[in-house]
C-alpha positions as CSV (number, residue, x, y, z in Angstrom):
1,M,12.2,-17.8,14.6
2,L,12.5,-15.0,17.0
3,T,11.4,-11.5,15.8
4,Q,13.3,-8.5,17.0
5,V,12.4,-4.6,16.6
6,K,14.6,-2.0,16.7
7,P,14.8,1.8,16.1
8,V,16.8,2.8,12.9
9,F,20.6,3.5,13.9
10,P,23.6,2.7,11.8
11,E,24.1,-0.7,13.5
12,S,20.5,-1.9,12.8
13,I,20.8,-0.4,9.5
14,E,24.0,-2.6,9.1
15,E,22.1,-6.1,10.8
16,A,19.3,-5.6,8.5
17,A,21.4,-4.8,5.5
18,Q,23.5,-8.2,6.5
19,L,20.6,-10.2,6.6
20,I,19.1,-9.1,3.5
21,R,22.6,-10.2,1.9
22,D,22.5,-13.6,3.6
23,G,18.9,-13.8,2.1
24,E,16.6,-13.2,4.8
25,L,13.6,-10.9,5.3
26,V,13.5,-7.8,6.9
27,G,10.4,-5.2,7.8
28,M,11.6,-1.9,6.6
29,P,9.8,1.6,7.3
30,T,9.3,3.7,4.1
31,E,7.3,6.9,3.2
32,T,4.1,4.9,2.2
33,V,3.7,2.1,4.4
34,Y,6.1,-0.4,5.9
35,G,7.9,-2.8,3.2
36,L,9.0,-6.8,3.8
37,G,12.4,-6.5,2.1
38,A,14.3,-9.2,0.4
39,N,16.9,-9.1,-1.6
40,A,15.6,-8.8,-5.1
41,L,18.0,-10.5,-7.4
42,D,17.9,-13.7,-4.9
43,E,14.8,-16.1,-6.3
44,T,15.1,-18.2,-2.8
45,A,14.8,-14.7,-0.7
46,V,11.9,-13.3,-2.5
47,R,10.3,-16.9,-2.2
48,K,10.3,-16.2,1.7
49,I,8.3,-12.8,0.9
50,F,5.5,-14.9,-0.5
51,A,5.6,-17.7,1.9
52,A,5.9,-15.1,5.1
53,K,2.9,-12.9,3.6
54,G,0.6,-15.9,2.2
55,R,0.9,-14.0,-1.1
56,P,-0.2,-15.3,-4.2
57,A,2.2,-16.4,-6.8
58,D,0.9,-13.9,-9.6
59,N,1.0,-10.9,-7.6
60,P,3.9,-8.8,-8.4
61,L,6.2,-7.2,-6.6
62,I,8.0,-3.6,-6.6
63,V,11.6,-3.5,-6.5
64,H,13.7,-0.3,-4.2
65,V,16.5,1.4,-5.2
66,S,18.4,3.9,-3.3
67,C,19.6,6.2,-6.3
68,L,18.9,6.6,-10.2
69,D,21.9,4.8,-11.3
70,E,20.7,1.5,-9.4
71,I,18.2,1.2,-12.0
72,V,19.8,0.8,-15.4
73,P,20.6,-3.0,-15.0
74,L,17.3,-3.9,-13.9
75,V,15.6,-3.0,-16.9
76,K,15.7,-2.8,-20.6
77,Y,15.0,0.9,-21.2
78,I,14.0,3.7,-19.8
79,P,10.9,5.6,-21.7
80,E,11.0,9.3,-22.1
81,S,7.8,10.0,-20.0
82,A,9.1,7.8,-17.0
83,K,12.6,10.1,-17.2
84,R,10.0,13.2,-16.6
85,L,8.2,11.3,-13.9
86,M,11.4,10.6,-12.1
87,E,12.7,13.8,-12.4
88,A,9.8,15.1,-11.0
89,F,8.1,13.4,-8.2
90,W,11.5,11.0,-7.0
91,P,12.4,10.3,-4.2
92,G,9.0,9.8,-3.8
93,P,5.7,7.8,-3.2
94,M,5.6,6.5,-7.0
95,T,6.4,3.3,-8.7
96,L,6.9,2.7,-12.2
97,I,6.1,-0.4,-14.8
98,L,9.4,-0.4,-17.0
99,P,10.4,-3.0,-19.2
100,K,12.4,-5.4,-17.2
101,S,15.9,-6.9,-17.5
102,D,16.8,-10.9,-17.2
103,A,18.6,-9.6,-13.7
104,I,15.1,-9.7,-12.3
105,P,13.8,-13.3,-11.4
106,S,10.7,-14.1,-12.8
107,V,9.0,-15.1,-9.4
108,V,9.7,-10.8,-8.5
109,S,7.7,-9.8,-11.5
110,A,4.7,-13.1,-11.4
111,G,5.9,-13.8,-15.2
112,L,5.5,-10.8,-16.2
113,D,8.3,-8.9,-18.9
114,T,7.9,-5.4,-16.7
115,V,8.7,-4.9,-13.3
116,G,7.5,-1.9,-10.7
117,I,10.6,0.2,-9.8
118,R,10.7,2.6,-6.7
119,L,13.1,5.3,-5.2
120,P,11.7,5.8,-2.0
121,Q,11.7,9.1,0.2
122,S,12.2,7.4,3.5
123,E,16.0,7.9,4.3
124,A,15.8,4.7,6.3
125,A,15.1,2.7,3.2
126,R,17.3,4.4,1.3
127,A,19.9,3.9,3.9
128,L,19.3,0.3,4.2
129,I,19.3,-0.5,-0.1
130,R,22.9,1.3,-0.1
131,A,24.1,-0.7,3.0
132,A,22.9,-3.9,1.2
133,G,24.5,-3.2,-1.8
134,R,21.4,-5.1,-3.3
135,P,18.2,-3.9,-4.7
136,I,15.4,-4.7,-2.1
137,A,11.9,-6.4,-3.4
138,A,8.9,-5.3,-1.0
139,P,5.7,-5.7,-0.8
140,S,4.0,-4.4,2.4
141,A,4.8,-6.2,5.3
142,N,1.5,-7.7,6.5
143,R,0.1,-11.1,5.6
144,S,-2.4,-11.0,2.6
145,G,-5.6,-9.7,2.5
146,R,-4.8,-7.5,6.2
147,P,-4.4,-3.7,5.9
148,S,-0.9,-2.5,5.6
149,P,1.1,-2.2,8.1
150,T,2.0,2.0,8.9
151,T,3.7,1.3,12.3
152,A,6.7,-1.3,13.4
153,Q,3.8,-2.9,15.9
154,H,1.9,-3.1,13.0
155,V,4.6,-5.4,11.0
156,F,5.1,-7.3,14.4
157,E,1.7,-8.5,15.0
158,D,1.7,-9.8,11.1
159,M,4.9,-11.5,11.1
160,D,6.2,-12.4,14.7
161,G,8.3,-15.3,14.4
162,R,8.1,-15.1,10.7
163,I,10.5,-13.1,10.5
164,P,14.1,-12.0,11.9
165,L,14.0,-8.3,12.3
166,I,11.8,-5.3,11.9
167,L,13.2,-1.7,11.9
168,D,11.2,0.8,13.7
169,G,11.6,4.2,11.7
170,G,7.8,5.5,13.2
171,A,4.6,6.1,11.3
172,S,4.6,6.4,8.0
173,E,4.0,9.8,6.3
174,V,2.2,8.9,3.5
175,G,0.4,6.3,4.8
176,V,-0.9,4.3,1.5
177,E,1.4,2.5,-0.6
178,S,3.1,4.1,-3.7
179,S,1.2,4.8,-6.7
180,V,2.0,2.4,-9.2
181,I,2.2,4.1,-13.2
182,D,2.5,1.9,-16.1
183,A,5.1,4.0,-18.4
184,T,5.8,1.2,-21.0
185,G,2.7,2.4,-23.1
186,E,2.3,5.8,-25.3
187,V,0.1,7.4,-22.5
188,P,1.1,6.4,-18.8
189,V,-1.7,4.7,-17.0
190,I,-2.3,4.9,-13.1
191,L,-2.5,1.2,-12.2
192,R,-2.6,1.7,-8.5
193,P,-3.3,5.2,-7.2
194,G,-1.0,6.9,-4.0
195,G,0.7,9.8,-3.2
196,I,1.5,10.7,-6.5
197,T,-2.2,12.0,-8.0
198,P,-3.2,11.6,-11.5
199,E,-3.6,15.6,-11.2
200,M,-0.1,15.8,-10.3
201,V,1.2,13.3,-13.1
202,E,-0.9,15.4,-15.6
203,R,0.5,18.7,-14.8
204,V,4.1,16.7,-16.0
205,L,3.2,15.2,-18.6
206,G,-0.2,16.6,-19.9
207,D,-1.9,12.8,-20.6
208,V,-2.7,10.4,-18.2
209,R,-5.0,7.2,-18.0
210,V,-6.3,6.1,-14.8
211,D,-7.0,2.5,-15.1
212,E,-10.7,1.2,-15.3
213,H,-10.3,-1.1,-12.3
214,V,-8.8,1.2,-10.0
215,M,-12.3,1.4,-8.7
216,S,-13.5,-2.1,-9.4
217,P,-11.9,-5.9,-9.2
218,L,-10.5,-7.6,-11.9
219,A,-12.4,-10.1,-13.6
220,E,-11.0,-13.4,-13.4
221,G,-8.4,-14.6,-15.8
222,D,-7.4,-10.9,-16.2
223,V,-3.7,-10.5,-15.5
224,V,-2.0,-8.6,-12.4
225,R,-0.1,-5.6,-14.0
226,S,0.2,-4.2,-10.7
227,P,0.1,-5.1,-6.8
228,G,-3.3,-4.2,-5.2
229,M,-5.2,-4.6,-8.6
230,K,-7.0,-8.5,-8.2
231,Y,-7.4,-9.9,-4.8
232,K,-9.7,-8.3,-1.9
233,H,-7.2,-6.3,0.0
234,Y,-6.6,-4.5,3.5
235,A,-9.9,-6.2,4.6
236,P,-10.5,-6.0,8.3
237,K,-12.5,-9.0,9.8
238,A,-15.9,-6.9,10.3
239,K,-18.2,-6.4,7.5
240,T,-17.4,-3.1,5.7
241,V,-19.8,-0.9,3.7
242,I,-19.1,2.2,2.4
243,F,-21.4,4.7,2.1
244,D,-21.2,7.7,-0.7
245,G,-23.5,10.6,-1.3
246,A,-24.1,14.2,0.4
247,A,-22.9,14.3,3.5
248,E,-26.4,14.8,5.5
249,R,-27.8,11.8,3.5
250,V,-24.6,9.8,4.4
251,I,-24.9,10.7,8.1
252,A,-28.1,9.6,8.6
253,A,-27.8,6.0,6.3
254,I,-25.0,5.2,8.7
255,C,-26.6,5.7,11.9
256,T,-29.5,3.9,10.4
257,R,-27.5,0.9,9.6
258,Y,-25.7,1.2,12.5
259,D,-28.7,1.2,15.1
260,E,-30.0,-1.8,13.0
261,A,-26.9,-3.9,13.4
262,E,-27.3,-3.0,16.8
263,A,-30.3,-4.4,17.2
264,A,-29.2,-7.8,15.4
265,G,-26.5,-8.3,17.9
266,E,-23.4,-7.1,16.0
267,R,-20.8,-4.6,17.0
268,P,-20.6,-1.6,14.4
269,A,-18.5,0.8,14.4
270,I,-18.2,4.0,12.3
271,L,-15.1,5.4,10.3
272,G,-15.7,8.7,10.0
273,F,-14.6,12.6,9.9
274,D,-14.4,15.1,12.8
275,E,-16.8,17.3,11.9
276,H,-19.6,15.0,11.7
277,D,-22.1,14.3,14.2
278,F,-23.0,10.4,14.5
279,G,-25.2,10.8,18.2
280,G,-22.0,8.9,20.2
281,R,-22.1,5.9,18.3
282,T,-19.0,4.4,18.3
283,R,-16.6,6.1,15.8
284,I,-12.7,5.8,14.8
285,S,-11.8,8.9,13.4
286,L,-10.7,9.3,9.6
287,G,-9.7,13.2,10.4
288,S,-10.9,16.4,9.0
289,V,-13.1,15.9,5.8
290,K,-11.4,19.5,4.6
291,R,-8.0,17.1,4.8
292,P,-8.2,13.8,2.6
293,Q,-4.4,13.3,3.2
294,D,-5.5,12.6,7.1
295,A,-7.5,9.9,6.0
296,A,-5.0,8.4,4.0
297,A,-2.8,8.4,6.9
298,R,-5.1,7.0,9.4
299,L,-7.1,4.7,7.4
300,F,-4.9,1.3,7.7
301,G,-4.4,1.7,11.6
302,A,-8.6,2.4,11.7
303,L,-9.0,-0.9,9.7
304,R,-6.5,-2.6,12.3
305,E,-8.4,-0.8,15.1
306,L,-11.9,-2.7,14.1
307,D,-9.9,-6.1,14.8
308,E,-8.6,-5.1,17.7
309,R,-11.6,-3.8,19.4
310,G,-13.8,-6.9,18.2
311,E,-16.4,-4.5,15.7
312,T,-18.4,-7.1,13.3
313,V,-19.7,-4.4,11.5
314,A,-17.5,-1.2,9.7
315,L,-19.9,1.6,8.3
316,C,-17.0,3.9,6.8
317,E,-17.8,7.3,5.0
318,A,-16.7,8.0,1.8
319,V,-13.9,10.7,-0.1
320,E,-14.2,12.4,-2.7
321,A,-12.0,10.7,-5.0
322,T,-10.1,13.6,-6.5
323,G,-6.2,13.7,-5.9
324,I,-5.1,11.3,-2.9
325,G,-8.9,11.1,-1.7
326,L,-8.8,8.7,-4.7
327,A,-6.0,6.4,-3.1
328,V,-8.1,6.4,-0.1
329,M,-11.2,5.0,-2.0
330,N,-9.4,2.8,-3.7
331,R,-7.8,1.0,-0.3
332,M,-11.4,1.6,0.8
333,G,-13.1,-0.1,-1.8
334,R,-11.0,-3.0,-1.8
335,A,-11.4,-3.5,2.1
336,A,-15.0,-3.6,1.1
337,G,-15.1,-5.7,-1.7
338,F,-16.4,-2.8,-3.4
339,D,-19.6,-2.7,-1.3
340,I,-20.4,1.2,-1.3
341,E,-24.1,2.2,-1.6
342,R,-24.9,5.8,-2.9
343,V,-27.4,7.6,-0.7
């Protein structure tokens, strides 16, 4: 299959929309990461997503809509807490877990009686959904387990020959996937952190809980209620370790481990902040330590750069796990298999 990359214009949007209607897959830009989109109501089309990604069938998908009215046929009802969150944060990087209607094929929800719904902020994504006239199921447009794509080139690297079209909308603004919030219970639960932080949700609802597995893997046999919960995700080929603690101790520990790795014939690299001095050792920037949103925007690109450079060991500075920093630590933690050293 020939994979074309086209900039977002009315003509390319319409071409992509026709592909969606025809049951094909499209790489689509969103404000979080690039998605691999298919008609969410077409079971055969949705199964192509799992095949193209190599994605486990028990990992549910998120359904994207272009306006609130499109949600109504997809869910049984909308809890009051969900309505308040929609009003506060949509369009935006937030997915709500809601009771699904029979219109959603079970392959989309991985057999669950709930479905994740998102109204993206990206104008290109909403334009594609409107033009297709279908809700679009779209996980991140990477091979399963690889770092998520934040540019059209990242999608092409993983999906060349697997899908017919990638819409190039430039670099994703947020850089990590949407926050996933289970709104079906009495107290909403953040299953996956993202650009809509626990602190932001708390200001709207007054009460929110962060799932215990945000910073730990699920146990064998646990039900996957949200994308990004169970499996090792976002991982480069390099052995990845995170160092957490006071900055001076983290820098010292990273430098020591770097030198040990180099002496052992490895190719180490540091994922670190611009303000910190690593003595000329190879470093890939996570931006400013004062701006965790920099790390969010750069993390997946940095993880992919490790592979491009052929590095075999990645030594990462931890981010304070508050605000969007929690989302960064969640993704970094899963990339490292939660190999976190406290120093």
